[in-house]
N, C-alpha and C positions, 0 to 999 in steps of 0.2 A: 573733194577728197580731203580727209582730215590729215593733220600733221602726223598722227600716229600711223595711219595707213601708209602715208608716204615713206616713213622710216621703215615700216615693215617690208614694203616693196623693194626699197633700196637694199635692205639686209638680205632679202631673198635672191637678188640678182648679183650679189657679190660672189666672187669665186671662193671655193673651199679654202684656199690658202689665205685669202683676205680675212675670212671669218675666223680661221684658226689663230692667226697672229694679230688680227686687228689692224691691218695696214691702213685702212681708211681712217680709223679713229685716231691714229698717230700721224696722219697726213704724210704717208710715205707710199712707195710703190714697190712692186716686186723687183723691178730693175735696179732701183736704188739699194734695196736690201742685198741683192746678189752682188752688186758692185762693192758695197760696203763689206760684205763677208769675204770676198776675194781679197780686198785691200788689207783687211786685218790678217788674213792668212799670210799674205806676202810679207807683211811687217813682222810676223811672228815666226816665219819659216826657219829662221836661224836657230830657234829653240831645238829643233830636231837634231842639229849638229852640236850646239853648244852644251846642252845637258849631258850627252854622252861623253864629251871631252872632260867635263867637270867630274862626273862620277867615275868615268873610266880611268882617270888619273889618280884615284885614291885606292887604298887597300884597306881591307878589314883587319880585325885583330889577328887573323890567321894568315895574313899576307895575300889574300885572294883578291884578284881583280875581276870586275864585271866586264863581260864581253861588249865591245862597242856595238856590234850588230844587234845584240840583244837589247841593249839600252836604247838604241835608236828606234827599234820596233816598239818597245814599251813606252817611250816618250811620245811617239806619234799616235799610237793607239789610245793611250790614256787621254791625251789632249783631244783627240777626235771624239771619243765617247763622252767625255765630260762636257765638251762644248755643245754637242748635239743635245745632250740632256738639259743643259742650261737654256738652250733655245726653246725646247719643247715645254719644259716645266716652268721656267722663269719668265719666258717670253721677253728677254732683254738682249741687246746686242753686246753680250759679254763673252769673250773667248777665254778658255782656260788651258793651261799647260803646266808642266812641272815648275813649281815656284822657284825662282832664282834666289829667294830668301831662304827657302826650305832646303834646297839642294846642298849648299855648303854646310848646313847643320848636319845633314845626313852623312855627307862625305867626310867631313873633317872633325865633327864633334861626336857623332854616334859610331861610325864604322871603326875608328881606332880602338874602341872598347868592346866591340861585339862583332858578330858575323853580319854579312849583308842581309840574310833573311831576318835576323833579329832587328837590324836597323829599320828595314822596311816594315816590320811589325809595329815599331813605334810610330811610324807614319800612319799606319792604319788606325792605331789607337788614337792618334791626334784627330783623325777624321771622325772617329766615333764620338769623341768628346765634343767636337764642334757641332756635329749633327744633334747631339743631345741638347746642347745649349740653344741651337736654333729651334728644335722641335718644341722645347719647353717655353719658348718665347724669351728666354733670358738674353740671347744675343740681340734680338730686336730691341728689348728694353734698354740694353747698354747703348746701342747705337742711337736710339731716340733720346737718351738722356744727355747726349753730347750737345753742347750749345750750337745753334745754327752758324754762328760766326766761325767756329772751329771746323765745322763741316765744309764751309766755303773755303777755308784756309787749306783744308786737306786737298781739295780740287786744285787750288793754285799751286800747292806744293808738289802735287803729282805732275802738274804741267812743267814746272821747273825741273823736276826729277827726270822725266822722260826726255826733255830737251837736253839735259846734261848727258844722259845716256847716249843720245844721238851724236852730240858733239865729241864726246870722248871716244866712242866707237869708231867714228869717222876719222879721227886723228886731228881734228881741229883744236881740241883741248888736250894738252899733255899733262902727265903727272908731275913734271918738273924734276929738277936735279936735287940731290941731297942738300946742296948749299943755296938753292934758289927758292922761289915761291912754290907752294905745294901744287899749284896748277898754273898753267900758262898756255900760250899760243903754240900749239904743236909740241913736239918732243923737246925742243931747245929754244923756244921763243920764235920759231919760224914754221910756216907751213911747208911740208915736204912731201914729195911723192905723188904719183899719178892717182892713187886711191883718193886722196883729198880732192883732186880735180874732179873726179867722178861725183863726189859728194857736193862740191860747189855747183857743178852744172845741174845736178839733179835738184838741188834746193832752189836755184834761181828759176829753173823751168817750172817747178812745182808752185812757187810763189806767183809767177806770172799767170799760169793756168788757173790757179785757185782764185786769184783776185778777179779774173775775168769770168769766173763762175762756169768754167768748162766742165761738163759732166765727166767724172772719172779722172779729175786732175791729179789726184795722188797716185792712183794706179798707173796712169799713163806715164807719169814722171818716173816712177819706180822701174817700169818696164824699159823706158828710154835710157835711164842711167845704167841699168843692168846690161843692155845691149852695148853701151859705150864701154863699160867695164870689161866685157868679154873681148871687144875689139882691142882695147888697150893692152889687156893681158896677153892676147895672142900675138901682137906686133911688137910689144916692148919687152925690155929685160927687167922684169919685176919679180922680186923674191916673193914666194908664196906667203910668207909670214907677214908681209906688208899689207895683205888684204884682211888678215885676221882669220877667223874660223872658217870662212867660206871663200874659196878661190873661184872667181868667175870664169868658168870654162864650159864649153859645150860638152855635155855629158857623153861618155863613151857608150853608155847604154841607158835605156829609159826604165827598165824593170829590174827590181832587186827583190828576191824572195824574202819575206819577213821571218824573223827568228823570235818565237814566243817562249824562249827557254826560261825567262824569268817570271812568267805568269804564275801567280798564286804560290810562288816560292817564298812564303812568309812564316816567320815564327813570332807569334804575337807577344808572348811574355818571356821568351828566352833571354832577352836583353837585360831584364832585371836580375836574372840569375848570373849571367855572364859578366856584366859590368858592375853589378851592385845596385841596390835600390836607389841610392843617392844619385849616382851618376846617370842612371837611366831616367830617374825622375826629373833631373835638371834638363836633360835633353828633351824629354816629353814636354816639360813646361815651356821651354824655348820654342819648340815646334808649334805648340798650341797658340802661344802669344803671337808668333810671327804669322802663322796662317790666319789667325782671327783678324788682326788689325791690318795686315797687308791687303786682304780681300775687302775689308770694310772701307778702307780709304779709296781703293780703286773703284769699287762698286759705286760709291757716292760721287766720286769725281767724274767718272765716265757717264753715269746716268744723269747727272746734273747737266753735263754738256749736251746730252741727248734730249733734255727737256722732260725727263721722266719723274722729276720730283715735284711735290706740291708746294704751296706757298710757305708751309712750315718746314720745308726741307726734308719731308718724309716721302718714302717711295711706296706706292701701292704694290702689294704682292711681295714685299721685302722678305717675308718669312720663307716663301718658296725659293727665292734666290739664295738666301743664306743656307737653307737646308741642302740645296743642290751643290753649293760650294763645299759643304762638309762631305757630302757623298763623293765629290770629285777627289777630295783628299784620300778617301778610302780606295777609290779606283786607282789613283796614282800609285799608292803604296802596294796594293795587291798586284799591280802589273809589273812592279819592279822599277818604275821610272820616277820615284819620289812623288810626293803629293801634288796634285794639280790644283791650281788656284787661278783666280781671275787675273788677267794680264792688262797692264796699262796700255799696251798696243791696241787694245780694243777701241781706244779713242780714235785711231786712224780710220777705222770703219765708220765710226760716228761722224768723223769729218767728211766722209763721202756720202752721208745721208742716212746711214743705218739707224733705225729706231726700234726695231722689234727683234724677236728671237729668230726670225727667218735668216737674218744675217749670221747668227751663231750656228744655225743648222748648216749653212753653206760653208762657213769656216771649219766646222767640225767634220763635215763630209770631205773637205780637202785634206784635212789631217789624216783621216782614215785612208784616203787614197795614197797619201804620202807613205803609208806603211809599205806599199808596193812600188812606189815611184820615188824613193828617197834620193836618187841621183838628181831629179828635177828640183827637189826641195833645196838642194845644195848649190843651185846656180846663182841665186841672188846674193850678192855680197852685202855686208852690213852697210857699206858706204852708199849703196843704192837705196836701202830702206831707211837709213837714218834721217834724211830730209823730212820724211813724214813725221818722225818723232819731234823734230824741231818745230815744224809748222803746227802740229796739234798742241804742242806745249804752249806755243804762243796763243792759240785759241783758248786754251783752258785758263790762261792767266787773266782773261777778261772777267772771271768770277771774283777777282779781287775787288771789283766795284761794289759787291754786296756786303763787304766788311766795313764797319764803322771805324775808320782809322783814327778818328778823333777821340774815341773812348779807349784809353790805355788799358782798361780792365780786359778788353777783348783784343785790342790791337797788338799788345806784346805777346800773348799766347799765340795769336794768329801768325805773327811774324816768326816766332820760334818754330811753329809747325811748318811754315813754308820753307825756311832756310835749312832746317835740319834734314829734310828729305834729300835734296841734292848733295849737300855737304857731307852727309854720312852714308849716302847711297842706300837709304832704307826708308820705306814708308812708315814702318812700325816705329822707328826712332822719332820721326817727326810727330806722329800722333801722340806718342808718350811725352815728348818735351812740351808740346802745347797743352796737354791736359794737366800735367804737373804744375806748369806755370799758372794756368787758369785757376786751379784750386788754391794755390798759395796766395795769389793776388786777391782773390775773393775773400779768403780767410783773413788776410792782413787788413782788409777793409771792414771786417766784421760782418760780412754779408754771408753768413753761414747758411741761411735759408735758401739762398740762390744756388747753392751747390747741391745737385741731386745726390742722393745717397749712393747711387751706383757710380757716380763720378768719383766719389771718395774711394770706393772700393777699387775702381780701375786705377786711380792715382797710386794707391798703395801697391797694386800689382806691378805697375810700371816702375815704381821706385825699386822694387825688388828685382825687376828685369834689368835695370841699369846697374844695379849693385850685385848682379848674380855671381860674378867672379869672386868678390869678397865674401859673399854669403857661402859659396861653395867651399872656400878655404876654411872659413870658421867652422862650418859643420864637419868638414873632413878632418879638421885638426882636433 
C-alpha cells in the first residue's frame, strides 16, 4: 500500500468533526478542544456582567440609560454568535465579545454627544471599515509589514497585560494612594480580605496541577476556587463590593428570559448630524484604530502561543480571521452591545490545549446559552478566574526568547511595546509605541529601505492617535 493510499484511508476514517476542524492535523482532540472552549468561556463569563455595568452606567445626550437586562442579552448574544462564526470560518481558538477598549469609547466619548442608536451606528460603521480593509487585503498587508520582533513583543506584552488584569482584578495589585506609588501590593501595601485568599488558593492549585500536567488543570482550579468563594461568602461577613462585579452565590434561579429590545436599534449616520462631523469622525477614527490593533495584537499573541504561525510569523488563513473579526464588530453594534472583538482570555483555552475553531464553537455555544442562563454566568467571581490570566501570562512571556535583545534597533521598540500594554492598560497603545519607536530608530540610523511603506503610514496614524486631543482642539478652534 502506497503512502498516498494510507493517507486517503486515514482521512476517510476520521470523524466529520475532525475533518471539519482539522483536529488531527493540529495534533489535538475533541476532548481537549471542548475543555479549552469551556475554560475560555469561564475566564470570559465576567464580560456578560461587566459590559452591562459599564454601558448601563452611562447616559446619552438625551439623558437616556440602556436597560441592564437588554445589554446583558445583547452582550451574551453577540459574543456567542461572533465566537461561533470565528470557529466555523476562521478555525482558530479565538473567542470574541464586546471589546473593553471599545465599550468606554462608546459609553463616554460617543454617547455624551449623540443618542444610543447613533452611537451603536458608529460601531457598525467601524465594523464595515474593518471588513473592507480585511476584504481588500489591506489589513493583512499592514500586519505582515510589521517586523517579526515586534509581533513577538506584542505576544509578550499581551502576556504581561492579562497577568496585570488578573492581579488587579483579584486585589493583589492596588492603585495606590495619591501620595504613594501608582501601584502597590493590595489597596494600601498589604493584602486584605477573603477574596484575595480565594485568588491565592486558586493560583497555587492551578500552578501545581498545571506543572504536573493534569488534564483540565485550569478549569478544575477555577471550579474549585469558585466553590471556595461561594462557601466563604455564605459563611463570612463580606461586603458584596469586595468581590467586584460578580458575587459568588448559589443562584436563586437558573433561567432568565432574554430581552432583545436593543436588537437592530441602530442609526448609522445620525451621529454625524447630531454631534457634528468632526466629533463623530474622531469617535469613528478612535473606534477603528482601537478595534483594528487590539484584535491584531491578540490574534497574533494567542495564535503564536497555539503554534499556528509559520516560521516567518505569518498565519495561514489570516484573511478569514480578520474579516470575521470585522463582521463581529458589526454584529456587536447591531445587537446593541458594542462591537465584539477577540479577547485575550482566549489564551486560557489555548493553555488547556485548544488549537482549532471547535473550541470557539464550544465557547460561543455557551455564550448563546448564557442568554437564557445568565444567573449561572454570574456565579464565577473574578478572583476565581484571575489565576488563569496570571498563569497564561507567564506562558506567553516565553515568546520573549524569540527577540534579539542584543540588537537595540529592535530591542528598544520591543521593550516599549511590552511595557506600554500593562502600564497603560491598552494593547493598542503598546503596538503604537513600539511602531513609532521602530520607525524613528531605523530612520535615525539611515536605514530607510528597511522600513516598509505601510509601517510609515501606520506610524503617522499612531502619531495622530496619541495626539488626538490636541488635534481635536486645533481643528475645533
